[in-house]
C-alpha positions in Angstrom: -5.7 -15.5 24.6 -6.4 -14.6 20.8 -8.4 -17.4 19.2 -7.6 -17.3 15.2 -10.0 -16.2 12.8 -12.1 -19.2 11.8 -13.6 -17.0 8.5 -13.4 -13.7 7.2 -15.7 -12.0 4.9 -16.3 -8.4 3.0 -19.4 -6.7 2.8 -19.5 -3.5 0.2 -20.1 -0.2 1.8 -19.8 2.1 -0.9 -18.2 2.8 -4.3 -17.0 6.8 -5.4 -18.1 7.9 -8.7 -15.6 7.8 -11.5 -13.8 11.1 -11.3 -10.5 9.3 -9.6 -8.0 8.8 -12.5 -6.1 5.4 -11.9 -6.3 5.2 -8.4 -3.3 3.1 -7.2 -3.2 3.1 -3.5 -5.1 4.4 -0.5 -4.2 5.6 2.8 -6.4 5.9 6.1 -5.1 8.7 8.2 -6.8 8.0 11.4 -5.5 11.0 13.2 -7.5 13.4 10.8 -10.3 10.8 9.7 -9.2 11.6 6.3 -8.3 8.7 3.2 -5.4 9.9 1.1 -5.8 8.6 -2.7 -2.8 8.4 -4.9 -4.0 9.1 -8.6 -1.3 8.0 -11.6 -3.7 9.2 -14.1 -1.9 8.1 -17.2 0.5 4.8 -17.7 1.3 3.4 -14.7 5.0 4.2 -14.8 5.0 7.1 -16.8 7.4 10.3 -15.5 4.6 12.5 -17.3 4.2 14.9 -14.6 -0.1 14.1 -14.2 -0.2 12.1 -11.2 -1.9 14.0 -8.0 -3.0 12.8 -4.5 -6.7 13.4 -3.7 -8.4 13.8 0.0 -11.7 11.9 0.4 -13.9 11.8 3.6 -14.6 8.2 4.9 -18.0 7.9 3.5 -16.6 8.1 0.1 -16.8 11.6 -0.8 -14.1 13.4 -2.7 -13.5 16.8 -0.7 -10.5 17.7 -2.6 -9.7 15.6 -6.2 -6.2 17.8 -6.8 -5.3 18.2 -3.3 -1.6 18.1 -4.6 -0.4 18.0 -7.8 3.0 17.9 -9.6 3.7 13.9 -9.1 4.2 11.4 -12.0 2.8 8.0 -11.2 2.6 8.2 -7.2 2.0 4.9 -5.4 2.4 3.5 -2.1 1.9 6.0 0.9 2.6 6.4 4.8 2.9 9.1 7.3 5.0 10.3 10.3 4.0 13.4 11.8 2.4 16.0 9.4 4.0 14.5 6.6 2.7 12.3 4.0 5.3 10.3 1.9 4.3 9.1 -1.6 6.5 6.4 -3.8 6.5 8.3 -7.2 8.9 6.7 -9.6 12.6 7.1 -8.4 11.6 9.3 -5.8 10.1 9.8 -2.4 8.1 12.6 -2.5 7.5 14.6 1.0 4.3 16.8 1.5 3.1 19.1 4.3 -0.4 17.9 5.3 -1.4 20.9 6.9 -0.1 23.0 4.0 -1.1 20.6 1.1 2.2 21.3 -0.6 5.2 19.4 -1.6 8.2 20.3 0.5 10.9 17.6 -0.8 11.6 15.3 -3.3 14.2 12.6 -2.1 15.7 10.8 -5.2 16.4 7.2 -4.5 19.9 6.6 -6.2 19.3 3.9 -9.2 15.7 3.8 -8.1 13.2 2.9 -11.1 9.7 1.4 -9.9 9.2 2.6 -6.7 6.0 1.0 -5.8 4.8 0.5 -2.3 5.7 2.6 1.2 5.7 2.1 4.8 6.9 4.7 7.4 7.8 3.0 11.0 7.3 5.2 14.6 10.8 6.8 14.4 10.4 7.9 10.9 12.1 5.5 8.5 10.6 5.2 5.2 10.8 1.6 3.5 10.2 1.8 -0.1 10.0 -1.2 -2.4 11.5 -0.7 -6.4 9.7 -3.5 -8.1 11.9 -3.1 -11.2 15.2 -3.3 -9.8 14.2 -5.7 -7.0 15.2 -3.9 -4.1 13.7 -2.1 -0.9 15.5 1.1 0.1 15.3 3.1 3.6 15.2 6.9 3.6 16.1 8.2 6.8 17.0 11.6 7.6 16.9 12.6 3.9 19.3 9.9 3.3 18.6 6.2 1.3 19.9 3.2 1.8 19.4 -0.6 0.4 17.8 -2.5 2.8 17.2 -5.6 0.5 17.8 -6.7 -3.0 17.8 -9.6 -5.4 21.5 -10.6 -5.1 21.7 -10.6 -1.6 18.5 -11.6 -0.5 16.6 -13.1 -3.3 14.0 -10.6 -4.1 12.5 -11.4 -7.2 9.8 -8.0 -8.1 8.9 -6.6 -4.3 5.5 -4.9 -4.1 3.6 -4.3 -0.9 5.6 -3.5 2.5 4.6 -3.0 6.2 6.7 -2.0 8.8 6.2 -4.5 11.8 8.1 -4.4 15.4 9.1 -7.9 14.7 10.2 -7.7 11.3 9.3 -5.8 7.8 6.6 -7.8 6.2 7.4 -7.7 2.3 5.0 -8.9 -0.4 7.1 -10.4 -3.3 6.5 -13.2 -5.7 2.8 -14.0 -4.7 3.8 -14.5 -0.8 4.2 -13.0 2.4 7.8 -12.6 3.1 9.4 -11.3 6.8 13.1 -9.8 6.3 14.9 -10.8 9.7 17.6 -8.4 11.2 20.2 -10.3 9.1 18.3 -9.5 6.1 17.3 -13.2 5.8 13.8 -13.4 3.8 11.2 -16.1 5.7 8.2 -17.1 3.8 5.2 -16.9 6.0 2.4 -17.7 3.8 1.6 -18.2 -0.2 -0.9 -15.8 -1.3 -1.1 -15.6 -5.3 -0.2 -13.5 -8.2 0.0 -10.1 -8.2 0.6 -9.3 -4.3 0.0 -5.9 -4.2 -1.2 -4.1 -0.9 -0.8 -5.2 3.0 -2.4 -3.8 6.3 -2.4 -5.4 9.5 -5.9 -6.7 11.1 -5.1 -8.3 14.4 -2.3 -10.5 16.0 -0.9 -12.6 13.0 -3.8 -11.5 10.6 -3.6 -9.5 7.5 -5.6 -8.5 4.7 -3.7 -8.8 1.2 -4.6 -7.4 -2.2 -3.6 -8.5 -5.4 -3.7 -6.6 -8.7 -5.7 -8.2 -10.5 -8.8 -8.3 -8.3 -8.3 -10.5 -5.4 -8.3 -9.8 -1.9 -7.3 -12.3 0.8 -7.3 -12.5 4.8 -3.9 -14.1 5.6 -2.7 -15.7 8.8 0.8 -15.6 9.2 1.0 -17.9 11.5 -0.7 -20.5 10.2 0.8 -19.7 6.5 -2.9 -19.6 5.1 -4.7 -17.5 2.7 -8.4 -17.1 2.3 -9.8 -15.5 -0.4 -12.4 -12.4 0.7 -12.9 -10.4 -2.7 -13.0 -11.6 -6.3 -13.6 -8.7 -8.9 -11.8 -10.2 -11.9 -15.1 -10.9 -13.7 -15.7 -7.2 -13.9 -12.7 -6.4 -14.8 -11.8 -4.2 -11.6 -8.2 -4.3 -10.1 -7.5 -4.3 -6.2 -4.3 -2.4 -6.0 -2.8 -0.9 -3.0 -5.6 -1.0 -0.2 -6.1 1.0 2.9 -7.8 0.2 6.3 -9.4 1.7 9.2 -8.4 -0.7 11.6 -10.9 0.9 14.5 -13.8 0.1 12.4 -12.5 -2.5 10.1 -13.1 -0.6 6.9 -11.2 -2.0 3.7 -10.6 0.5 1.2 -9.9 -0.9 -2.1 -8.8 1.2 -4.9 -9.5 0.0 -8.6 -7.1 1.4 -10.7 -8.4 1.4 -14.3 -11.7 1.4 -12.7 -11.1 5.0 -11.6 -12.9 4.6 -8.2 -12.5 3.5 -4.7 -14.7 0.9 -2.9 -15.0 0.6 0.9 -16.3 -2.6 2.3 -16.8 -3.7 6.0 -14.2 -6.6 7.1 -16.5 -9.4 9.1 -14.2 -11.5 11.0 -15.8 -14.9 12.6 -14.0 -16.8 15.5 
């Protein structure tokens, strides 16, 4: 029987230099032991072609700053097979990881501000549109609306994470689970600006909030414990990455132009 966490904390391990350019999202690929970083390099929601993806080693070294260029305002990422999928304004960009090249740009009809993205084991992509208040699916290149404001009451979804027992969606400062019927059930209140979500163990998750806060959230008990606050330093905490084996949380600081790594310590 699993015992719920009694307390959690983050201990900083390293911070990169500031050569990154408005990093919004970090994705840790355990298979290749590589960190992918989505750089907006400009205004947060601009179609300017300046966005790019960087590659980093888990110890914070930028191994390829402009690994893939030609994006606009890239944000959430996910991997299936040898493909890296990136939410980029009105498109989901598909990148061949081995070649480091864009393969396809999947247009999502009526999308405006695609934000976070998650991929399930079968390759279905789930992507949020914060402006249009929708969650889309992308299956074999074809998109469909899964959740929206009119039917499901979404107010501005951001973070999304596939789980076998239901898709988790961050919206309006809380964690929700989408049932098979599309009904959203609130699992835990966090705070404003909910951005990224990563699974730690059991019912426990790490949730970042853009303004500079990170919380340890237990969706079974509905509790959220603050483990990081960088607001005084004017450092954001955007879409986090997570190394589940080593329990390392990677936090992109957006306008701070760097990524920081923290050791997650959980006391039972």
